[in-house]
Wavefront OBJ file of the C-alpha trace (Angstrom):
o trace
v -7.246 13.419 -2.304
v -4.314 15.071 -1.308
v -1.602 16.667 -3.522
v 1.793 14.261 -3.717
v 4.783 13.876 -5.660
v 3.911 11.465 -7.874
v 0.746 14.089 -9.653
v 3.816 16.814 -9.539
v 6.019 14.217 -11.702
v 3.479 13.114 -14.311
v 2.709 16.769 -15.101
v 6.299 17.175 -15.403
v 7.498 13.859 -17.070
v 4.203 14.843 -19.960
v 6.007 18.515 -20.328
v 9.507 16.683 -20.865
v 8.034 13.875 -23.349
v 6.278 17.122 -25.379
v 9.425 18.998 -25.652
v 11.976 16.272 -26.725
v 9.485 15.451 -29.160
v 8.711 18.299 -30.591
v 12.783 18.951 -30.278
v 12.811 16.186 -32.572
v 10.324 17.227 -34.836
v 8.519 13.729 -33.988
v 4.656 14.440 -34.471
v 2.087 13.732 -32.735
v 3.857 14.478 -29.676
v 0.370 13.822 -28.363
v 1.826 10.194 -28.158
v 4.969 10.783 -25.891
v 2.452 12.519 -23.459
v 0.127 9.863 -23.102
v 3.000 7.307 -22.460
v 4.432 9.660 -20.164
v 1.466 9.863 -17.615
v 1.053 5.989 -18.468
v 4.783 5.352 -17.350
v 4.902 7.066 -13.861
v 5.015 4.856 -11.099
v 5.311 4.523 -7.518
v 8.501 3.309 -6.427
v 11.913 3.049 -8.090
v 11.879 -0.994 -8.487
v 8.643 -0.662 -10.072
v 9.708 2.235 -12.553
v 12.988 -0.152 -13.483
v 10.424 -3.105 -13.720
v 7.874 -1.316 -15.910
v 10.344 0.635 -17.929
v 11.923 -2.986 -19.145
v 8.511 -4.332 -19.604
v 7.351 -1.649 -21.323
v 10.310 -1.684 -24.018
v 9.237 -5.446 -24.783
v 5.917 -5.278 -25.193
v 5.870 -2.122 -27.127
v 8.567 -3.315 -29.555
v 6.835 -6.675 -29.860
v 3.190 -4.748 -30.295
v 4.746 -2.160 -32.770
v 6.224 -5.063 -34.793
v 2.697 -6.836 -34.545
v 1.264 -3.350 -35.705
v 3.399 -2.978 -39.057
v 3.257 -6.088 -40.461
v -0.661 -6.188 -39.957
v -0.679 -2.385 -40.889
v 1.169 -3.372 -44.020
v -1.306 -6.298 -45.201
v -4.490 -5.273 -43.708
v -4.052 -1.357 -43.839
v -5.697 0.689 -40.734
v -9.046 -1.084 -41.368
v -11.176 -0.829 -37.729
v -11.646 -5.264 -37.608
v -8.016 -5.598 -38.367
v -7.099 -2.558 -35.485
v -9.050 -4.687 -32.766
v -8.388 -8.534 -34.205
v -4.610 -6.650 -33.583
v -5.259 -5.590 -30.088
v -6.540 -8.749 -29.228
v -3.527 -10.557 -30.145
v -1.495 -7.932 -28.283
v -3.223 -8.505 -25.053
v -3.474 -12.095 -24.974
v 0.410 -11.905 -25.744
v 1.168 -9.209 -22.949
v -1.499 -11.872 -20.803
v 0.854 -14.724 -21.803
v 4.084 -12.902 -20.912
v 2.827 -12.005 -17.436
v 3.163 -8.178 -18.320
v -0.370 -6.934 -17.893
v 0.504 -3.760 -16.919
v 1.811 -2.454 -19.885
v -1.423 -3.553 -22.013
v -2.556 -0.224 -21.789
v 0.344 1.641 -23.125
v 1.331 -0.921 -25.171
v -2.051 -0.817 -27.256
v -1.536 2.695 -27.676
v 1.632 2.315 -29.298
v -0.243 -0.948 -31.847
v -3.520 1.761 -33.088
v -0.592 4.391 -33.351
v 1.912 2.239 -35.343
v -1.382 0.738 -37.101
v -2.931 4.337 -38.082
v 0.470 4.385 -40.309
v -1.013 1.441 -42.651
v 2.131 0.128 -43.251
v 4.183 3.180 -44.006
v 7.254 1.659 -42.073
v 8.790 5.606 -41.611
v 5.407 7.117 -40.204
v 5.194 3.806 -38.134
v 8.937 4.043 -36.554
v 7.897 7.305 -35.670
v 4.985 6.766 -33.463
v 7.027 3.910 -31.705
v 9.993 5.968 -30.636
v 7.257 8.763 -29.766
v 6.092 6.295 -27.053
v 9.622 5.518 -25.968
v 10.272 9.204 -25.297
v 6.941 9.137 -23.163
v 8.389 6.171 -21.267
v 12.051 6.883 -20.711
v 11.035 10.588 -19.849
v 8.926 8.942 -16.831
v 11.432 7.134 -15.408
v 13.995 9.286 -15.629
v 11.771 11.924 -13.740
v 10.539 9.464 -11.588
v 14.261 8.601 -10.743
v 16.017 12.036 -10.258
v 13.069 14.016 -9.181
v 11.702 13.405 -6.352
v 12.573 9.778 -5.965
v 10.038 7.602 -4.461
v 10.685 6.823 -0.720
v 8.150 4.185 0.330
v 9.683 2.916 3.726
v 9.618 6.700 5.059
v 5.807 7.223 3.560
v 5.090 3.632 5.570
v 6.441 4.626 8.223
v 5.148 8.040 8.686
v 1.557 6.658 7.668
v 2.127 4.126 10.256
v 1.552 6.916 12.903
v -1.250 8.297 10.784
v -3.061 5.296 11.433
v -2.284 4.531 14.246
v -3.790 8.237 15.347
v -7.024 7.447 14.308
v -7.141 4.070 15.894
v -6.075 5.270 19.018
v -9.062 7.787 19.003
v -11.555 5.147 18.011
v -10.433 2.587 20.920
v -10.347 4.438 23.541
v -14.087 5.912 22.537
v -15.409 2.478 21.853
v -15.481 0.806 24.385
v -17.124 4.329 26.807
v -19.218 4.730 24.251
v -18.577 8.479 23.866
v -18.728 9.081 20.294
v -21.674 9.853 18.404
v -22.385 6.504 15.936
v -22.507 8.215 12.691
v -19.256 10.404 13.196
v -17.570 6.667 14.533
v -18.593 5.126 11.692
v -17.233 7.912 9.148
v -14.048 7.658 11.298
v -14.142 3.761 11.081
v -14.602 3.767 7.354
v -11.777 6.409 7.354
v -9.576 4.309 9.033
v -10.336 0.981 7.401
v -9.183 3.117 3.446
v -6.006 4.578 5.503
v -5.336 0.621 5.878
v -5.800 -0.523 2.586
v -3.320 2.178 1.754
v -0.830 0.881 4.502
v -1.088 -2.282 3.096
v -0.506 -1.115 -0.633
v 2.727 0.865 0.653
v 4.209 -2.246 2.273
v 3.532 -3.956 -0.902
v 6.024 -1.414 -2.089
v 8.590 -1.968 0.009
v 8.337 -5.612 0.119
v 8.907 -5.805 -3.745
v 11.807 -3.578 -3.405
v 13.786 -5.857 -0.792
v 12.667 -9.026 -2.277
v 13.075 -8.526 -5.488
v 16.168 -6.377 -5.535
v 19.587 -8.714 -5.169
v 21.669 -6.154 -3.184
v 19.039 -6.427 -0.490
v 20.669 -6.479 3.343
v 20.165 -8.934 5.779
v 19.352 -6.077 8.103
v 16.473 -4.664 5.265
v 15.009 -8.252 5.343
v 14.942 -7.664 9.702
v 12.959 -4.813 9.111
v 10.798 -5.836 6.547
v 9.976 -8.339 9.363
v 8.805 -5.284 11.835
v 7.147 -3.227 8.787
v 4.652 -6.574 8.620
v 4.131 -6.639 12.221
v 3.227 -2.659 12.546
v 0.455 -3.505 9.493
v -0.655 -6.829 11.231
v -1.085 -5.058 14.714
v -3.082 -2.068 13.301
v -4.841 -4.802 11.924
v -5.405 -6.393 15.078
v -6.381 -3.297 16.390
v -9.243 -2.311 13.831
v -10.752 -6.338 14.571
v -11.338 -4.737 18.207
v -12.796 -2.192 16.915
v -14.732 -3.812 14.585
v -15.581 -6.764 18.017
v -16.875 -3.892 20.335
v -19.203 -2.592 17.628
v -20.804 -6.628 16.907
v -21.100 -7.531 20.518
v -19.642 -5.716 23.438
v -22.601 -3.521 23.404
v -24.768 -6.151 22.811
v -23.694 -8.149 25.888
v -25.296 -7.417 29.486
v -22.699 -5.443 31.453
v -22.001 -4.130 35.010
v -20.127 -0.893 35.494
v -17.178 -2.145 37.180
v -16.711 -4.300 33.576
v -17.144 -1.827 31.568
v -14.348 0.268 33.899
v -11.913 -3.107 33.509
v -12.158 -3.206 29.476
v -11.817 0.273 29.563
v -8.623 0.714 31.852
v -7.081 -2.206 29.825
v -7.646 -0.894 26.293
v -6.268 2.335 27.965
v -3.368 0.119 28.256
v -2.896 -1.693 25.685
v -2.934 1.399 23.096
v -0.237 2.830 25.515
v 1.751 0.196 25.173
v 1.117 0.200 21.173
v 2.108 4.019 21.358
v 5.565 3.089 23.271
v 6.584 0.470 20.827
v 6.004 2.811 18.088
v 8.107 5.594 19.610
v 10.792 3.101 20.281
v 11.149 2.001 16.952
v 11.735 5.265 16.340
v 14.418 5.611 19.100
v 12.693 8.387 21.032
v 12.633 6.583 24.302
v 14.948 5.995 26.940
v 16.254 2.822 27.522
v 13.660 0.565 29.801
v 11.415 2.819 29.381
v 8.372 0.324 29.078
v 8.313 -2.781 30.519
v 6.369 -5.204 27.751
v 7.033 -8.355 30.694
v 4.116 -6.309 32.395
v 1.557 -5.493 29.468
v 1.702 -9.363 29.026
v 0.903 -10.459 32.426
v -1.507 -7.872 32.277
v -3.067 -8.916 29.140
v -3.170 -12.749 30.268
v -4.573 -11.452 33.438
v -7.452 -9.997 32.059
v -8.334 -12.788 29.765
v -8.177 -15.078 32.591
v -10.988 -12.635 34.120
v -13.036 -11.575 31.013
v -16.486 -12.570 32.523
v -15.658 -12.271 36.313
v -18.656 -11.284 37.863
v -20.848 -11.816 35.101
v -24.009 -14.148 36.755
v -25.667 -17.049 35.496
v -29.003 -15.130 34.129
v -27.160 -12.616 32.231
v -26.903 -13.070 28.628
v -24.149 -12.341 26.447
v -21.148 -13.726 28.079
v -19.938 -15.478 25.141
v -20.258 -11.966 23.463
v -17.884 -10.419 25.869
v -15.164 -13.300 25.504
v -15.328 -12.401 21.591
v -14.211 -8.907 22.627
v -11.730 -9.847 24.942
v -10.044 -12.519 22.777
v -9.485 -9.328 19.886
v -8.387 -6.952 23.257
v -6.233 -9.974 24.388
v -4.916 -10.890 20.472
v -3.984 -7.023 19.806
v -1.757 -7.037 22.585
v -0.423 -10.409 22.217
v 0.644 -9.371 18.129
v 1.909 -5.596 20.095
v 3.873 -7.487 22.373
v 5.536 -9.689 19.685
v 6.237 -6.206 17.539
v 8.209 -5.125 21.030
v 10.147 -8.200 20.710
v 10.879 -7.458 16.996
v 11.678 -3.778 17.706
v 14.054 -4.283 20.519
v 16.033 -7.279 17.952
v 16.483 -4.826 15.369
v 18.047 -2.338 17.612
v 20.475 -4.907 19.440
v 21.528 -5.954 15.976
v 22.194 -2.098 15.029
v 24.246 -1.713 18.241
v 26.207 -4.630 17.567
l 1 2 3 4 5 6 7 8 9 10 11 12 13 14 15 16 17 18 19 20 21 22 23 24 25 26 27 28 29 30 31 32 33 34 35 36 37 38 39 40 41 42 43 44 45 46 47 48 49 50 51 52 53 54 55 56 57 58 59 60 61 62 63 64 65 66 67 68 69 70 71 72 73 74 75 76 77 78 79 80 81 82 83 84 85 86 87 88 89 90 91 92 93 94 95 96 97 98 99 100 101 102 103 104 105 106 107 108 109 110 111 112 113 114 115 116 117 118 119 120 121 122 123 124 125 126 127 128 129 130 131 132 133 134 135 136 137 138 139 140 141 142 143 144 145 146 147 148 149 150 151 152 153 154 155 156 157 158 159 160 161 162 163 164 165 166 167 168 169 170 171 172 173 174 175 176 177 178 179 180 181 182 183 184 185 186 187 188 189 190 191 192 193 194 195 196 197 198 199 200 201 202 203 204 205 206 207 208 209 210 211 212 213 214 215 216 217 218 219 220 221 222 223 224 225 226 227 228 229 230 231 232 233 234 235 236 237 238 239 240 241 242 243 244 245 246 247 248 249 250 251 252 253 254 255 256 257 258 259 260 261 262 263 264 265 266 267 268 269 270 271 272 273 274 275 276 277 278 279 280 281 282 283 284 285 286 287 288 289 290 291 292 293 294 295 296 297 298 299 300 301 302 303 304 305 306 307 308 309 310 311 312 313 314 315 316 317 318 319 320 321 322 323 324 325 326 327 328 329 330 331 332 333 334 335 336 337 338 339 340
């Protein structure tokens, strides 16, 4: 785990909530601190959505807790029953993410045993924590999922290219290869989460422009292309070495893999506008990809076993090249629209 902005903002939000609670003489300020911890979110959209949902569910939970505290005092069984009721209401309202903090408010309010002044005090403490976290998340180092996504794409591609370059040649130690491959899988899952944040902001915010929607298509294809590269790794590991191959076959697969990786790298550089115009022709890669697939098992004698396994590996490589070419076309389309 690396130290990031969200960790820093959580600490600042907790500090701010504690200071405000102490300044307003609300007790115990720890409730505001707990609320602030829950409320820090990874994107502006999620911060705003979480803020609105928490205001609704916390208000509803506090009202129910006040009424229950008035009639049932703070008996443990009463608190448990009210918590179950509040959970059901949050699920019914499709606000499951707010359950944790809402229950903190419910328990704190019911602990006041029907004393409305204390109950209101503890409800306001929760609101202080939520507002503090929301303000810090917006003002201090606001989340930038697009920049984080593109940076992480290059990081993931670096891991992928290393493994693909050494997969067919079988140069890397098996233990190291498996460790690196698991790290790549984890990075892809993290990248998928980043994409979902971008998708939420573009699709949910009404002011999103056509250009942002087009970029979203490119980001989705970037993720999909990397996933296809990972599928090549799995195909090589599962089928390539189980097939009876010749040295010429090994060289053919290795050369084509190198070409696909180089092409993928050029497409990413093109997206960042770091390449000269027409520095790389996607048509030549598409033709090479088709030719490779047609001759995937050339020189394979009938008595040799594993032709179908090689076809699986070749198909995975072909699909990786096909999706990279599609990414290249999308990048060119977005660039041409920006120029216009």
